C-alpha positions in Angstrom: 4.2 50.6 67.0 3.7 46.9 66.3 4.4 45.0 69.5 3.3 41.5 68.2 5.8 38.8 68.8 6.8 36.5 65.9 5.1 33.1 65.9 7.4 30.4 67.1 7.3 27.1 65.2 7.9 24.1 67.4 11.1 22.2 66.6 9.1 19.0 65.9 7.0 20.7 63.3 10.1 22.2 61.7 11.6 18.7 61.3 8.3 17.5 59.7 8.3 20.3 57.2 11.9 19.7 56.4 11.3 16.0 55.8 8.2 16.7 53.8 10.0 19.2 51.6 12.9 16.8 51.3 10.5 14.0 50.3 8.9 16.1 47.7 12.3 17.1 46.3 13.5 13.5 46.3 10.3 12.4 44.6 10.5 15.1 41.9 14.2 14.3 41.3 13.5 10.6 41.2 10.6 11.1 38.9 12.7 13.4 36.7 15.6 11.0 36.4 13.3 8.0 35.9 11.5 9.8 33.1 14.8 11.0 31.7 16.1 7.5 31.7 13.0 6.1 30.0 13.0 8.9 27.4 16.7 8.7 26.7 16.3 4.9 26.1 13.2 5.1 24.0 13.4 8.6 22.6 13.5 7.3 19.0 10.4 5.3 19.4 8.5 8.1 21.3 9.5 10.9 18.9 7.0 11.1 16.0 8.2 12.0 12.5 7.9 15.5 11.1 4.8 15.6 8.9 3.4 18.0 6.2 0.7 20.4 7.3 -2.9 19.5 6.4 -5.2 21.9 4.5 -8.9 21.8 4.8 -10.2 22.5 1.3 -13.2 22.2 -0.9 -13.5 18.6 -2.1 -14.6 17.3 -5.5 -14.9 13.6 -6.4 -13.9 13.2 -10.1 -15.1 9.6 -10.8 -17.2 8.3 -7.9 -19.5 5.9 -9.7 -18.8 2.2 -10.1 -20.9 -0.5 -11.7 -23.4 -1.6 -9.0 -26.2 1.0 -8.3 -26.6 -0.6 -4.9 -23.2 0.5 -3.8 -21.7 4.0 -3.9 -18.1 5.2 -3.6 -18.3 5.4 0.2 -19.2 1.7 0.3 -16.0 1.1 -1.7 -14.1 3.3 0.6 -15.1 1.7 3.9 -15.9 -2.0 3.1 -13.7 -4.3 5.2 -11.3 -6.9 3.8 -11.0 -8.6 7.2 -7.7 -6.8 8.0 -6.1 -5.6 11.2 -3.5 -3.3 9.6 -3.3 -1.1 12.7 -2.0 -3.6 15.3 -4.1 -2.5 18.3 -7.8 -2.9 19.1 -10.3 -0.6 17.3 -11.3 1.2 20.5 -7.7 1.9 21.3 -7.2 3.6 18.0 -10.2 5.9 18.5 -9.1 6.7 22.1 -5.5 7.4 21.2 -4.3 11.0 21.1 -1.8 12.3 18.5 1.8 12.3 19.7 3.6 15.3 21.0 6.5 16.6 18.9 8.8 15.6 21.8 8.4 12.9 24.5 9.3 15.6 27.1 6.0 17.3 26.3 4.0 14.1 26.9 2.7 15.3 30.3 1.6 18.8 29.2 -1.9 19.6 28.1 -4.4 17.6 26.2 -4.1 16.4 22.6 -6.4 16.0 19.6 -7.4 12.4 18.6 -4.9 10.6 16.4 -7.7 9.8 14.0 -8.5 13.5 13.6 -6.4 15.9 11.5 -3.2 14.1 12.4 -3.8 11.0 10.3 -4.7 13.2 7.4 -1.2 14.6 7.5 0.0 11.1 6.6 -1.8 11.3 3.3 -5.1 9.8 4.2 -8.3 11.4 2.9 -11.0 12.7 5.3 -14.1 10.5 5.5 -17.7 11.4 6.4 -20.0 9.8 8.9 -22.6 7.4 7.4 -24.1 4.0 7.8 -20.9 2.6 6.1 -18.7 4.7 8.3 -20.3 5.4 11.7 -17.1 6.7 13.2 -16.1 9.0 10.3 -12.9 7.1 9.6 -10.6 8.3 6.8 -11.1 6.8 3.4 -9.6 3.3 3.3 -10.0 2.3 6.9 -12.7 0.0 8.2 -13.8 -1.9 11.3 -13.0 -5.6 11.3 -14.7 -7.8 13.9 -13.2 -10.7 16.0 -9.4 -10.4 15.6 -7.1 -11.9 18.2 -4.6 -9.4 19.8 -1.7 -11.1 21.7 -1.1 -8.0 23.8 -4.6 -8.1 25.3 -4.9 -11.9 25.0 -8.4 -11.9 23.6 -10.3 -11.1 20.4 -11.6 -7.6 19.7 -12.6 -5.4 16.8 -9.7 -4.2 14.6 -9.1 -1.3 12.3 -7.7 -2.3 8.9 -7.0 -1.1 5.4 -9.7 -1.5 2.8 -9.1 -1.7 -1.0 -9.5 2.0 -1.1 -6.6 2.7 1.3 -4.1 2.1 -1.4 -6.3 2.8 -4.4 -7.9 6.2 -3.8 -5.9 9.2 -5.0 -6.0 12.9 -4.3 -4.6 16.0 -5.9 -4.8 19.6 -4.8 -5.2 22.5 -7.3 -6.4 26.0 -6.7 -7.9 25.4 -3.3 -9.8 22.3 -4.4 -8.9 18.7 -3.3 -9.9 16.3 -6.1 -10.6 12.7 -5.0 -9.8 10.0 -7.6 -11.4 6.6 -6.9 -9.2 3.8 -8.1 -6.2 6.2 -8.2 -2.8 5.8 -6.4 -3.0 6.7 -2.7 -0.6 9.4 -1.3 -0.1 7.8 2.0 3.1 6.8 3.8 2.8 3.5 5.6 6.3 3.8 7.2 5.3 7.2 8.7 2.0 5.8 9.9 3.8 3.0 11.7 6.2 5.4 13.3 3.5 7.9 14.3 1.2 5.3 15.8 4.2 3.8 17.7 5.1 7.2 19.1 1.5 7.9 20.2 1.3 4.5 22.0 4.7 4.9 23.6 3.9 8.4 24.9 0.7 7.0 26.3 2.6 4.2 28.0 5.1 6.7 29.4 2.3 8.7 30.9 1.1 5.6 32.7 4.4 5.2 34.5 3.8 8.1 36.9 0.5 8.4 38.7 0.9 12.1 39.3 1.5 12.9 35.6 -0.6 10.3 33.9 -3.2 12.6 32.4 -2.7 11.3 28.9 -3.0 7.6 29.9 -6.0 8.5 32.2 -7.9 10.1 29.3 -7.0 7.0 27.1 -8.2 4.6 29.8 -11.5 6.4 30.4 -12.3 6.3 26.6 -11.3 2.7 26.2 -13.0 1.4 29.3 -16.0 3.6 29.4 -18.5 2.4 32.1 -16.2 -0.5 32.9 -13.6 1.9 34.2 -12.3 1.0 37.7 -9.0 0.6 39.5 -8.6 -3.1 38.4 -9.5 -2.6 34.7 -7.3 0.5 34.6 -4.3 -1.5 35.9 -5.1 -4.3 33.4 -5.2 -1.9 30.5 -1.8 -0.4 31.6 -0.3 -3.9 31.5 -1.9 -4.7 28.1 -0.5 -1.5 26.7 3.0 -2.3 27.8 2.8 -5.9 26.5 1.5 -4.7 23.2 4.3 -2.2 22.8 6.8 -5.0 23.6 5.3 -7.2 20.8 5.3 -4.3 18.3 8.9 -3.5 18.9 9.9 -7.1 17.9 7.9 -6.8 14.7 9.6 -3.7 13.3 10.4 -3.8 9.6 13.9 -3.9 8.0 13.9 -1.1 5.4 16.7 -1.2 2.9 14.9 1.2 0.5 12.6 3.7 2.1 9.1 3.6 0.5 7.9 7.1 1.4 4.7 8.8 0.3 2.7 7.1 -2.6 4.8 3.9 -2.6 4.9 0.5 -1.0 6.9 -2.7 -1.5 3.7 -4.7 -1.7 5.1 -8.0 -2.8 7.7 -8.3 -0.1 5.3 -7.1 2.5 2.8 -9.7 1.5 5.5 -12.4 1.6 6.6 -11.2 5.0 3.1 -11.2 6.4 2.2 -14.7 5.1 5.5 -16.7 5.3 7.3 -14.9 8.1 4.7 -13.3 10.5 1.8 -15.7 10.1 4.0 -18.8 10.0 6.3 -17.4 12.8 9.4 -18.1 10.6 11.8 -15.3 10.7 14.0 -17.0 8.2 11.3 -16.3 5.6 11.6 -12.5 6.2 13.0 -10.3 3.5 13.9 -6.6 3.8 11.9 -3.9 1.9 13.9 -3.3 -1.3 11.4 -2.8 -4.2 8.8 -0.1 -3.6 6.3 0.6 -6.3 3.8 3.4 -6.8 0.3 2.3 -5.7 -1.2 1.2 -9.1 -4.4 2.7 -10.5 -7.1 0.0 -10.9 -9.8 1.2 -13.3 -10.3 -1.3 -16.2 -7.8 -3.6 -14.4 -10.4 -6.3 -14.0 -10.3 -7.2 -17.7 -6.5 -7.4 -18.1 -5.0 -10.9 -18.8 -2.2 -10.2 -16.3 -2.1 -7.8 -13.3 0.6 -6.4 -11.0 3.4 -4.2 -12.5 5.4 -7.4 -13.2 2.4 -9.1 -14.9 2.7 -12.0 -12.4 -1.0 -12.8 -11.5 -3.9 -13.7 -13.7 -6.9 -14.3 -11.4 -8.5 -11.3 -9.7 -9.5 -13.1 -6.5 -5.9 -14.4 -6.0 -4.7 -10.8 -6.3 -7.3 -9.4 -3.9 -7.0 -12.0 -1.2 -3.2 -11.8 -1.4 -3.5 -8.0 -0.9 -5.8 -8.5 2.1 -3.3 -10.9 3.7 -0.5 -8.5 3.1 -2.3 -5.8 5.1 -2.8 -8.1 8.0 -5.9 -10.2 7.5 -5.7 -13.2 9.9 -4.9 -16.6 8.5 -4.3 -19.9 10.3 -1.3 -21.8 9.1 -0.1 -23.8 12.1 -2.7 -26.6 12.1 -1.0 -30.0 12.0 2.5 -29.1 13.2 4.1 -27.5 16.3 6.1 -24.5 15.2 7.9 -24.3 18.6 9.7 -27.7 18.4 13.3 -27.9 17.1 12.5 -30.4 14.4 9.3 -29.0 13.0 11.1 -28.1 9.8 11.3 -31.7 9.0 7.6 -32.3 9.1 6.1 -33.1 5.7 2.7 -34.0 4.3 3.6 -37.7 4.6 3.9 -37.7 8.4 1.0 -35.5 9.5 -2.7 -36.1 9.5 -3.3 -34.2 6.2 -7.0 -34.6 6.2 -7.5 -33.4 9.8 -5.1 -30.4 9.4 -6.6 -29.2 6.2 -10.0 -28.9 7.8 -8.4 -26.2 10.0 -5.5 -24.8 8.0 -5.9 -21.6 5.9 -9.0 -20.5 7.7 -8.9 -16.7 7.6 -10.6 -13.4 8.4 -10.9 -12.5 4.7 -14.5 -12.0 3.7 -14.2 -13.3 0.2 -17.7 -12.2 -0.8 -16.7 -8.6 0.0 -13.7 -8.9 -2.3 -15.8 -10.2 -5.1 -18.4 -7.4 -4.7 -15.6 -4.8 -4.7 -14.2 -6.3 -7.9 -17.6 -6.3 -9.5 -18.1 -2.6 -8.6 -14.7 -1.8 -10.1 -14.9 -3.9 -13.2 -18.6 -3.9 -14.1 -19.9 -6.4 -16.6 -17.8 -7.9 -19.3 -16.9 -5.1 -21.8 -15.9 -6.9 -24.9 -19.3 -7.4 -26.7 -20.5 -3.9 -25.6 -17.1 -2.3 -26.6 -17.0 -0.1 -23.5 -16.3 -0.3 -19.8 -19.2 0.1 -17.4 -17.4 -0.3 -14.1 -15.3 2.5 -12.4 -14.3 4.9 -15.1 -11.0 6.5 -15.6 -11.1 10.2 -14.5 -11.7 12.8 -17.1 -9.6 16.0 -17.0 -11.7 18.4 -14.8 -13.0 21.5 -16.5 -11.8 23.5 -13.5 -8.2 22.7 -14.4 -6.5 24.7 -17.2 -8.3 23.9 -20.5 -6.9 21.4 -22.9 -5.3 23.1 -26.0 -7.0 21.1 -28.8 -4.5 22.1 -31.5 -1.7 20.6 -29.5 -3.7 17.6 -28.6 -4.4 16.9 -32.3 -0.6 16.8 -32.9 -0.1 14.8 -29.8 -2.6 12.1 -31.0 -0.3 11.6 -34.0 2.8 11.3 -31.8 1.0 8.9 -29.5 0.1 6.6 -32.5 3.8 6.7 -33.6 5.6 6.3 -30.3 3.2 5.0 -27.5 0.5 2.9 -29.1 2.8 -0.1 -29.8 3.1 -0.9 -26.1 0.2 1.0 -24.4 -2.4 0.0 -27.0 -4.8 2.3 -28.9 -7.0 4.7 -26.9 -9.8 2.8 -25.2 -12.4 5.0 -27.0 -11.2 3.8 -30.5 -12.7 0.9 -32.4 -9.2 -0.5 -32.9 -8.8 -1.0 -29.2 -11.8 -3.4 -29.1 -10.6 -5.6 -32.0 -9.5 -9.2 -31.7 -5.9 -8.0 -32.2 -6.0 -7.0 -28.5 -8.7 -9.3 -27.0 -8.6 -13.1 -26.9 -9.5 -16.1 -24.8 -6.8 -17.3 -22.4 -5.3 -20.6 -23.2 -3.9 -23.0 -20.6 -3.3 -26.7 -20.2 -4.6 -28.9 -17.4 -4.5 -32.7 -17.2 -3.0 -32.8 -20.7 -6.0 -31.0 -22.1 -6.0 -27.5 -23.8 -8.5 -25.3 -22.1 -9.9 -21.8 -23.0 -11.6 -19.2 -20.9 -15.2 -18.6 -21.9 -14.6 -14.8 -22.4 -11.9 -12.7 -24.0 -9.5 -10.6 -22.0 -7.3 -7.6 -22.9 -3.8 -8.8 -23.9 -1.3 -6.4 -22.4 2.2 -6.0 -23.8 4.8 -7.1 -21.3 8.2 -5.5 -22.0 11.3 -7.4 -20.9 13.3 -5.5 -18.2 16.4 -5.3 -20.4 14.4 -3.7 -23.1 12.5 -1.1 -21.0 15.6 -0.4 -18.9 13.6 0.6 -15.8 14.6 -0.3 -12.2 14.8 -4.1 -12.0 14.2 -4.6 -8.3 10.5 -5.3 -8.4 10.8 -7.8 -11.3 13.3 -9.8 -9.2 11.2 -10.3 -6.1 9.0 -13.2 -7.3 11.5 -15.3 -9.2 14.5 -14.8 -6.9 13.0 -14.8 -3.4 12.5 -18.2 -1.8 10.5 -19.2 1.2 10.5 -22.3 3.5 7.1 -24.0 3.3 8.1 -27.2 5.1 5.2 -28.7 6.9 2.7 -26.2 5.5 1.1 -28.8 3.2 0.9 -26.5 0.2 1.1 -29.6 -2.0 -1.1 -28.8 -4.9 -1.0 -27.8 -8.6 -0.4 -24.3 -9.9 -0.6 -22.9 -13.4 2.6 -21.3 -14.7 4.8 -21.0 -17.8 6.3 -24.2 -19.1 10.1 -23.8 -19.4 11.3 -23.4 -23.0 14.2 -25.3 -24.6 17.5 -23.6 -24.3 17.6 -22.9 -28.1 14.0 -21.5 -28.2 13.5 -18.2 -30.0 13.7 -15.1 -27.9 10.1 -14.0 -28.6 8.5 -17.3 -27.8 6.6 -17.9 -24.6 6.2 -21.2 -22.8 2.7 -22.6 -22.6 0.6 -22.1 -19.4 0.4 -25.5 -17.8 -0.6 -26.9 -14.4 2.4 -28.3 -12.5 2.7 -30.0 -9.1 4.0 -27.8 -6.2 5.3 -29.6 -3.2 6.5 -28.2 0.1 10.2 -27.2 0.1 12.6 -25.3 2.3 13.4 -23.2 -0.9 10.1 -22.8 -2.6 9.9 -20.2 -5.3 8.1 -17.3 -3.8 5.8 -16.7 -6.8 4.4 -20.2 -6.9 4.2 -20.6 -3.2 2.3 -17.4 -2.7 -0.2 -18.3 -5.5 -0.8 -21.7 -3.9 -1.1 -20.3 -0.4 -3.7 -17.7 -1.4 -5.6 -20.3 -3.4 -5.7 -22.6 -0.4 -7.1 -19.7 1.7 -9.8 -19.0 -0.8 -10.7 -22.7 -1.0 -11.0 -22.9 2.8 -13.5 -20.0 2.7 -15.5 -21.7 -0.1 -15.8 -24.8 2.1 -16.8 -22.9 5.2 -19.4 -20.9 3.3 -20.8 -23.9 1.4 -19.8 -22.6 -2.1 -19.8 -26.0 -3.6 -20.8 -25.4 -7.2 -17.8 -25.3 -9.6 -19.7 -22.6 -11.6 -20.2 -20.4 -8.6 -16.6 -20.8 -7.5 -15.4 -19.9 -11.0 -17.5 -16.8 -10.9 -16.0 -15.8 -7.6 -12.5 -16.3 -9.2 -13.3 -14.1 -12.2 -13.7 -17.1 -14.5 -10.0 -17.4 -14.9 -7.4 -20.0 -13.7 -4.9 -19.2 -11.0 -2.0 -18.8 -13.4 1.3 -17.2 -12.2 4.4 -16.1 -14.0 7.6 -14.4 -12.9 10.6 -12.6 -14.5 8.6 -11.7 -17.7 9.2 -7.9 -17.4 6.8 -5.0 -16.8 3.4 -4.6 -18.3 2.3 -1.6 -20.3 -1.3 -0.8 -19.6 -3.7 1.5 -21.5 -3.2 5.2 -20.6 -6.8 6.1 -19.9 -6.7 8.4 -16.9 -2.9 8.2 -16.5 -2.7 12.0 -16.1 -4.0 11.5 -12.6 -1.6 8.7 -11.5 1.7 10.5 -10.7 4.5 9.7 -9.8 5.4 7.7 -12.9 7.3 4.5 -13.8 6.4 1.5 -11.7 8.6 2.7 -8.8 7.3 6.2 -8.7 10.7 7.7 -9.5 9.6 10.4 -11.9 7.3 13.2 -10.7 5.7 14.5 -14.0 4.9 13.5 -17.6 7.4 16.2 -18.8 10.2 14.5 -16.9 9.1 11.0 -18.2 9.3 12.2 -21.8 12.7 13.8 -21.3 16.2 12.3 -21.8 18.0 10.8 -18.8 20.1 13.9 -18.1 17.1 16.1 -17.9 15.2 14.0 -15.3 15.5 15.1 -11.7 17.9 13.1 -9.5 15.8 13.9 -6.4 12.1 13.7 -6.3 9.9 15.2 -3.6 6.8 13.1 -2.6 4.2 14.0 -0.1 3.2 17.4 -1.6 -0.3 16.9 -2.8 -0.3 20.0 -5.1 -0.9 19.1 -8.7 1.4 20.5 -11.5 -1.2 21.0 -14.2 1.4 22.2 -16.8 3.9 19.4 -16.5 1.1 17.0 -15.3 2.2 15.4 -12.1 3.3 16.1 -8.5 4.4 19.6 -7.9 8.1 20.0 -7.1 8.8 23.0 -4.9 11.7 25.5 -4.7 13.8 23.5 -2.2 13.8 20.3 -4.3 14.4 22.2 -7.5 17.4 23.9 -5.9 18.7 20.6 -4.7 18.6 19.2 -8.2 20.2 22.3 -9.8 23.1 22.2 -7.2 23.7 18.5 -7.7 27.2 17.5 -8.7 27.6 13.8 -9.4 31.3 13.7 -8.6 30.9 15.3 -5.2 27.8 13.4 -3.9 27.2 10.2 -2.0 23.6 9.0 -1.8 24.2 7.4 1.6 24.5 10.8 3.2 21.1 11.9 1.9 18.2 12.3 4.4 15.0 10.4 3.5 12.7 13.2 4.7 12.9 17.0 4.7 10.2 19.3 6.0 7.9 16.2 6.4 8.2 15.2 2.8 10.0 12.2 1.3 13.1 12.8 -0.8 13.4 10.0 -3.3 17.0 9.5 -4.3 17.0 8.0 -7.8 20.6 6.9 -7.6 19.7 4.1 -5.2 18.7 0.6 -6.6 15.0 0.3 -6.1 14.6 4.0 -6.9 16.3 4.2 -10.3 14.7 6.6 -12.8 16.3 5.0 -15.8 14.6 3.5 -18.9 11.4 4.3 -20.9 13.6 6.9 -22.6 13.0 9.0 -25.7 16.5 9.8 -26.8 19.0 9.5 -29.5 19.5 5.7 -30.0 23.1 6.3 -31.2 23.9 7.3 -27.7 24.1 3.7 -26.6 21.8 4.2 -23.6 19.8 1.2 -22.5 16.0 1.6 -22.2 15.7 3.9 -25.2 12.2 3.2 -26.7 11.8 6.1 -29.0 13.4 9.0 -30.7 14.3 12.2 -28.9 11.4 14.7 -28.6 11.5 18.4 -28.9 10.0 20.5 -26.1 7.0 21.2 -28.3 6.5 17.5 -29.0 6.6 16.6 -25.4 3.9 19.2 -24.6 1.8 17.9 -27.5 1.9 14.4 -26.2 1.0 15.6 -22.7 -1.9 17.6 -24.0 -3.2 14.5 -25.8 -2.8 12.3 -22.7 -5.0 14.8 -20.8 -7.8 13.7 -23.1 -7.5 10.0 -22.3 -10.3 9.8 -19.8 -13.2 7.3 -19.9 -13.9 8.5 -23.5 -13.1 11.4 -25.8 -16.4 13.0 -25.4 -16.1 13.3 -21.6 -12.9 15.4 -21.9 -14.4 17.8 -24.4 -11.7 16.7 -26.9 -12.5 15.8 -30.5 -9.6 14.3 -32.4 -8.7 15.6 -35.8 -10.2 13.8 -38.8 
C-alpha cells in the first residue's frame, strides 16, 4: 500500500506558474494575431507565383562560338553591362532563400537558395563555375561593382542582366536541353520581380519576431559573415525594411502582361531613363507592347535594328538596352529635381558647361559592349561573302531528320512567297549582291555623307500592309517625355518629313536636325539623344578622343533614328529556333504562322520549354489545346481570362498588344487585312517548314543540298 502523501505546491508558486502560463499564452496569441495582421495586409506581396517545375537534363550548346578566339560563350554569358537589374546588393541575392508557397510557412524549416533551382524555374539557364562566373550564376547574370542602393544608403556590388539574359535561348527535346546563343530567352521578368519580392518580404516578416526569426537569422549570417553582431544584425533588419518600402513604390503598371519569352523593352527603357532615373513620374508609361526577345545573330550588319526598324547604330542600341535593365546614369546635375519650379529650368539659365561635366556619367562599361558586339558580329562580311561572328544555329542531327524531298519543294515556295521580304538565303550568291547591300546615305551640315562600308538593307513593311499587332510600332512616335532642364540640346539624325503630296513609296532623307529640351519631346529622338550623351560622357572619361576610334566604337555608323516606319523583315537563317513567332510572340509554331487566321490558336501557352519538332515551335499541351477547341467567340470575354495557369503564361490573342493577326497566307478575295500570300495547302506548309529547317549558318551545315 502506497502511503506517500501528494506534494503540496505553495500558493505563491501556483500563482507564478499561472502568470507564466498566461504570459506565454498572451505572447503566443499576440504573436499570432500580429503575424496574421501582417500577412493579411501583405499576403499578395509575400505569396510567390506558381512556377513550372525544373528538369535537370543533358545540355548541348548548338552554336557556342563567336568571332574572337580570346572569348568563349561563357564570357558572353557573364560579362557585365554595368547593370543592377536585381534591386538589392549582390550579397543579399546570394544569401536569399527561395520563398515558401505561403507566407504562413515562412517560419517552418530551412529553404534552398533563391539562386539555386528556383530561379531556373523562371526560365533562366543553369550556369557553371569559372573565372568568368565564380559564383556559378545562371546564364545572363553578372556582378556589377560600385552601385548605390538607397535602402542601405551606400554603394555595393550588384547583380544585373548581361546581354545574354535576353538573348540566350533554350529548347528541350527528348531529354536534352539545347542552348542557343543569340536566341530569344524563355524568362519571365514579371515573375522574377514577384518571386524576388516574395522572398524578401518573407525574410522581413521573419525578422519581426525574435523567437521565429530563423529565416532572417540565416540571411543575416550569410550577408554579414565575420562582421555579424547585435548591432550589424539590427542595422541589416532596418535596411531590409527600408529597401522593401522603396521597392513597393517602384512597382510597374502592367496593362498587357508580358509573360515568358516577352518584354516591353522600349517602354521599360523609357521608364528607366525618363521616369526612374530622372525621378519624374509623369514620364512613366504602362507596359502595353510586349515583344518576343529578338534573336541577334547577323544583326550587327543590318542597316536598321529593333522590330520597328528604329535604330541604326549598334552602340546606341546596346547602351540603351543596358540603361533599360538598370544601369546607373546621372541625370540630375545642374538642376534641383525637388523644387516646385524645376520644370521651368532650361539650358539658358543653368551652367551648361559645369553640368555637362557631370551629367550622363553612367555605370555602363562601353568597352564591354563593343567587345560583345564584336564577338557577335565578327569582321565585316560583305567582301568575304560570309558571316564569321556568332552563327545561326543549324538543325541538330539529334532532332528528327530533315526530309530532303519536301525541303526541295519548300525552297521553291520560299522563293515565290517569302524571299521578297525576308531576302534570299544567306548561303546564296544572290544574298550578297549589291541589290541587298549598300552604303548608308545621310546628310549633315548640308553635306551628303556615306558610310565607308556597305550594310544589309532590310525590307521594312508598313503596319497597315503586314497587318500585325500595331502596339510596338506606336511606342516611339506616339509617346512623349518631358526633358525640361535635362540639356539634351543636340542634333540627331532622322527622316526628313516628306511633302504631303509625296509618293507613298518614297522615303525622306536621313538628315541631322536640332533637338531641344521640351515638355513633350518625341520619345524616339529624345531616347537616341540621351543614349548618345551617355556614350559621349564615357568617351570623355576614358580619354577616347580620336574621332576614328569613337567611330569604331559606334560601329562606323551615325546615330540615326526613325519611327512609325513599320516592322522589319530579317533573313530567316536559324529562325526555326526562335519561337514564338511574330514580333509580339503571339504564334507558337511555324505551322500556325503559315495558317489562315481562323486556324491560328486564340490562346497560346508560353513557359513550356519543350520543342515541337513537327510544327517547329513551342509545344502546346493538352490543356491549352482543349481551351482552344472549346473556345466560343460569342460567349467569351478576354477580361475574365487568367494570365497564368499551372505556372505557365496564357497569352490571349484577342487583347491589343497580343494580336495574332497579319502575315497571312490566305485567299485575298476574303478582304482580310495583312494577307501577304496565297492560301497554302497542308502539304505546302510542311514543305516550307522543312526548308526553313535548313536555313542555318549555311546549307552544308544542315546536311541539306538544294535541288539543281
